[in-house]
N, C-alpha and C positions, 0 to 999 in steps of 0.2 A: 169416656176413654179416648185416648188419642188414636188417630188413624194408624200410626206406626205400631202401636201396641196390638191393635186388632189384626193387622197384617201379620205380625209376628206369631200371634196365637193361631191364626188360620194356617200359616206355614207349618208350624209345629204339628198341628192336628192332621194336616195333609200328609206330612212325612210319617207320622205314626200309623195312619191308615194304609199308606203304601207298604210299610214294613210288615204290618199284619197281613195284608193281601199277598205279598210276595212270599212270606213264610208259610202261610196256610194254603196258598194256591197250588203249590207243588205236591201236596200230600194227597195222593190218589188212592191209597190203600190203607186200611187200618186193621191190625191184627191183635187178638188177645191170645197170649200163650201162657200155659201153665207148665211148670217144670217141677219134678221131684228130684232132689239131690241130697245125699247124706241124711236120708230119713226125714227131710223137711220138704214142704211144698210152698210155692209162691206163684202168683199170676201177675202179669203185667200187660199193658196195652201200649201200642206205639203206632204211629202213622209215618208213611214214607211214600216216595214216588212209585215204588213197586211193591207187590205183595211179598216178595222174597226179602226185600230190605226191611219192611215193616215187621215181618216175622222174626228176623234175626235181631232187630233192635229190641223187640218185646222180650225175646228170650234173654238177651244180654241184661236187660233191666231186671227181669225176674231173678236172674242168677246173682245179681248184685247183692241181694239180701241173703242168699243161700251159701255163697262161696266166700272163703277167706284165703287170700293170697292168689298169686297168678296161676299156679298149677290147678287149683280148684276152679278158678274162674274159667279157664280153658276147658277143663273137663265138663263143667256144668253147661257151658256154651255148646259143647258137642253132644250133650245128652239128647235123647229123643224126647220131645215134649209130651206130657201126658194129655194135653189138650191144646188144640190150635184152631182158632176160628178167625177167618179173615173176611173182609168185605171191601169192595171198591166203592169209591165215592164219585 
């Protein structure tokens, strides 16, 4: 292989590693949240820089399957979770 090809491959791999590190490095908390809404239940997991953000994101994700339309999405997002378990990394 040419030297320029190897340098290009190395640069692309370095950039990909940097993106992975910067994306995952800020995730300090991970939460699993279960929600019951309209007679159905769903659980989801999310990670974020803080526990509150991770819990909110997990609840929004869980509600995505349960709610139809904006009003139901908001109501589901405001519902009290049936289970919430968080851990910091």
